C-alpha positions in Angstrom: 138.6 41.1 111.9 138.8 42.4 108.5 138.4 41.0 105.0 140.0 41.3 102.0 137.8 42.0 98.7 137.7 43.3 95.3 136.1 46.6 94.5 134.9 47.0 91.2 133.8 50.5 90.1 131.8 51.3 86.8 130.6 54.8 86.0 128.6 55.3 82.7 125.6 56.5 81.7 122.4 55.9 83.6 120.7 54.7 80.2 122.7 51.6 80.9 121.1 51.2 84.3 119.1 47.8 83.7 121.7 46.4 81.7 124.5 46.5 83.6 122.5 45.2 86.9 121.2 42.4 85.0 125.1 41.2 84.3 126.3 42.2 88.0 123.2 39.7 89.0 124.1 37.2 86.3 127.8 37.3 87.3 127.0 36.0 90.7 127.7 39.4 92.9 125.3 39.6 96.0 125.2 43.3 95.9 126.0 46.8 94.3 125.9 50.5 95.3 124.7 52.8 92.7 125.0 56.8 92.9 124.9 59.8 90.9 128.1 60.7 89.1 129.5 64.0 88.1 132.9 65.4 86.6 134.9 65.5 83.7 136.2 63.1 81.1 137.3 62.7 77.6 133.8 62.8 76.4 131.9 65.4 78.2 131.6 67.3 81.4 128.6 66.4 83.7 128.3 68.9 86.4 125.4 69.9 88.8 123.4 72.6 87.8 123.7 71.8 84.0 120.1 71.3 82.6 119.5 68.2 80.2 116.7 67.5 77.9 116.4 63.6 79.7 118.3 62.5 82.7 118.9 59.1 80.6 122.2 60.7 79.6 123.2 61.7 83.0 126.2 59.5 84.9 125.8 56.7 87.5 128.3 55.0 89.1 128.1 51.0 90.4 130.3 49.9 93.4 130.7 46.1 93.7 132.7 44.6 96.6 132.9 40.9 96.2 135.6 38.1 97.7 135.7 36.5 94.2 138.2 38.8 92.3 136.8 36.6 89.1 133.5 37.9 89.7 134.6 41.5 89.6 136.7 40.6 86.1 133.9 38.9 84.6 131.5 42.2 85.2 134.2 44.3 84.2 135.0 42.4 81.0 131.1 41.7 79.8 130.1 45.7 80.4 133.2 46.8 78.3 132.5 44.6 75.4 128.9 45.1 75.7 128.7 48.8 75.9 132.0 50.8 75.9 132.4 51.0 72.1 129.1 53.2 71.5 128.8 54.7 75.6 130.9 56.2 77.6 132.3 54.8 80.8 135.6 53.9 82.7 135.9 50.6 84.8 138.4 50.4 87.6 139.1 47.4 89.7 141.4 47.8 93.2 141.9 45.6 96.5 140.4 46.6 99.9 140.0 45.5 103.2 136.4 45.3 104.6 136.3 46.3 108.2 132.3 45.8 109.0 129.9 44.2 106.7 127.0 42.1 107.1 127.9 39.6 104.4 129.8 39.8 101.2 
């Protein structure tokens, strides 16, 4: 049996990791996944093999799946308001169907 849920994706700078984790946990989400992110956007190109002085400016991608769309929206709004005037990033939200999960 499947469950309807909301998926929140935040792609931003690794420098913000602890701040965004605090927002996610403070909003009541039960978990998240973080992976390295690479690609091209309006602020820069991030691709594998490009040297950098510090990994703090690398990109990361958070994924949060929740059955409460309000939690996803609250996280998105707080991250954008707190950081996106000064740091690069993008946030998107969509409906997903969860087929197999231990818990949400």
